[in-house]
C-alpha positions in Angstrom: 15.0 2.7 -17.5 13.2 -0.4 -18.9 15.9 -3.0 -19.7 17.9 -2.2 -16.6 18.3 -5.3 -14.3 15.8 -5.2 -11.5 17.5 -5.7 -8.1 14.7 -4.8 -5.8 10.9 -5.2 -5.9 8.7 -3.0 -3.7 5.0 -3.8 -3.2 2.1 -1.7 -2.1 0.2 -3.4 0.7 -3.5 -2.8 0.4 -4.7 -3.9 -3.0 -1.5 -5.7 -3.9 0.0 -7.8 -1.1 -3.4 -7.9 0.6 -7.0 -7.2 -0.3 -7.8 -3.5 -0.2 -9.0 -3.4 3.4 -9.6 0.3 3.6 -12.0 0.3 0.7 -13.6 -3.0 1.7 -14.0 -1.9 5.3 -15.6 1.4 4.4 -17.9 -0.4 2.0 -19.0 -2.7 4.9 -19.5 0.2 7.2 -21.6 2.0 4.5 -23.8 -1.1 4.1 -24.2 -1.5 7.8 -25.2 2.2 8.4 -27.1 3.0 5.2 -24.5 5.4 3.9 -23.4 5.8 0.2 -20.4 3.6 -0.2 -18.7 5.7 -2.9 -18.9 8.8 -0.9 -17.8 7.2 2.3 -14.7 5.8 0.6 -13.9 9.2 -1.1 -14.3 11.0 2.2 -12.3 8.3 4.0 -9.4 8.8 1.6 -9.5 12.5 2.2 -9.8 12.2 6.0 -6.9 9.8 6.4 -4.6 12.5 4.8 -6.4 15.6 6.2 -6.2 14.3 9.7 -2.5 13.6 9.3 -3.1 10.0 10.3 -1.4 8.4 7.3 1.7 10.5 7.8 2.0 9.9 11.5 1.0 13.5 12.3 -2.5 12.5 13.6 -4.1 9.6 15.4 -6.8 7.1 14.6 -9.0 9.1 16.9 -8.4 12.2 14.8 -9.2 10.3 11.6 -12.4 8.8 12.9 -13.6 12.0 14.4 -13.1 13.8 11.1 -14.8 11.1 9.1 -17.8 11.0 11.5 -18.1 14.8 11.2 -18.0 14.7 7.4 -20.2 11.7 6.6 -22.5 11.0 9.6 -20.7 7.7 10.3 -21.4 6.4 13.8 -19.6 3.9 16.1 -16.7 3.8 18.5 -13.1 3.9 17.3 -12.3 0.3 18.2 -15.3 -1.2 16.4 -14.8 0.9 13.3 -11.1 0.1 13.2 -11.8 -3.6 13.5 -14.1 -3.5 10.5 -11.3 -1.9 8.5 -8.6 -4.3 9.6 -10.8 -7.3 8.8 -10.7 -6.2 5.1 -7.0 -6.5 4.8 -6.5 -10.2 4.0 -3.1 -11.1 2.7 -3.0 -12.9 -0.6 -1.1 -16.2 -0.2 -0.2 -16.4 -3.8 1.4 -13.0 -3.6 3.4 -13.8 -0.6 4.6 -17.0 -2.3 5.7 -14.9 -5.3 7.6 -12.5 -3.1 9.4 -15.4 -1.5 10.4 -16.7 -4.9 11.7 -13.2 -5.9 13.7 -13.1 -2.7 15.1 -16.6 -3.5 16.2 -15.2 -6.9 18.3 -12.6 -5.1 16.0 -9.6 -5.3 15.6 -7.3 -2.3 11.9 -7.3 -1.4 10.0 -4.6 0.4 6.6 -3.0 1.2 6.1 0.6 0.2 2.8 1.7 1.5 0.8 4.7 2.6 -0.3 3.0 5.8 -0.6 3.7 9.5 0.4 1.7 12.6 -2.4 -0.6 11.5 0.2 -2.3 9.3 2.0 -3.5 12.4 -1.2 -4.8 13.9 -2.0 -6.7 10.7 1.6 -8.1 10.7 1.2 -9.3 14.2 -1.8 -11.3 13.0 -0.6 -12.5 9.6 3.3 -12.4 9.9 3.6 -11.3 6.3 6.7 -9.1 6.9 8.8 -12.4 7.2 9.1 -12.5 3.4 10.2 -8.8 3.0 13.6 -7.3 3.6 12.3 -3.7 4.1 9.1 -2.1 5.1 8.6 1.6 4.1 5.5 2.9 5.9 4.3 6.5 5.4 3.2 6.6 9.1 6.8 6.3 10.2 8.4 8.1 7.2 6.3 11.2 7.6 6.0 11.1 3.8 3.7 9.2 1.4 3.5 8.3 -2.2 1.7 11.5 -3.1 5.1 13.2 -2.6 7.2 12.2 -5.7 10.5 12.7 -3.8 9.7 9.6 -1.7 10.6 7.2 -4.6 14.1 8.5 -5.1 14.7 8.5 -1.4 13.7 4.9 -1.1 16.0 3.9 -3.9 18.8 5.8 -2.2 18.1 4.0 1.0 18.3 0.7 -0.9 21.7 1.9 -2.3 20.4 1.4 -5.8 19.8 3.6 -8.9 16.0 4.1 -9.3 16.0 2.1 -12.5 17.0 -1.0 -10.6 14.0 -0.8 -8.4 10.6 -2.2 -9.4 7.5 -0.8 -7.8 4.0 -2.5 -7.9 0.8 -0.6 -6.9 -2.9 -0.8 -7.7 -3.1 3.0 -7.9 -2.2 4.3 -11.4 -1.2 7.7 -10.1 1.4 6.2 -7.7 2.7 4.1 -10.6 3.1 7.3 -12.7 4.9 9.1 -9.9 7.3 6.2 -9.5 8.0 6.0 -13.2 8.6 9.8 -13.3 11.2 9.3 -10.5 13.0 6.7 -12.7 11.7 3.5 -11.1 10.4 0.7 -13.1 6.7 0.1 -12.2 3.7 -2.1 -12.8 0.1 -1.1 -12.3 -1.5 -4.0 -10.6 -4.9 -4.8 -12.0 -5.3 -8.6 -11.6 -3.2 -11.6 -10.9 -2.9 -12.9 -14.5 -1.9 -9.6 -16.1 0.5 -8.8 -13.3 2.4 -12.1 -13.4 2.9 -11.8 -17.1 4.1 -8.3 -16.9 6.4 -9.1 -14.0 8.2 -11.8 -15.9 8.6 -9.5 -18.8 10.1 -6.8 -16.6 12.4 -9.2 -14.9 13.6 -10.7 -18.2 14.4 -7.2 -19.5 11.9 -7.3 -22.4 
């Protein structure tokens, strides 16, 4: 419920904490191989779920094999994966903001539909240092497309859903979070986000 004091802030990773590497990487691959970028991204989003990779039920090899079969993409798994990972560049200003929220006493966390790639990225950038919790679909076996996830995460935090703020660049995920009782912000750009964040935190 808007107006309830926020005690925890959960952030999507790609597109919020970091640049959207999955989209950016697939766009780069499309440009390299003469494929249509929009279709490759659309099929990539389908394949990461259809292969079970994002929920920990399939492997990166399963994902890439499926995407090759569906789109004509070529290349070995390691090279393709490296292109994707290069697109996930953490935003320093966002990590600084998360640190400030933590200093104000909020529990901070990542809530992301991701794979073990998130750990590989953390080994490179060390962003998890500013978060208290990391909820990753690959290990949970459940992603944000399942509305029950949001209530379960709030319960794990030991908080009522209304005390949890969720930030995502995907409007459908934001709608699911709100339907589950969380407060939520649809991230569009830095300026709009920081203004809305302060409004939520002040209870306006």
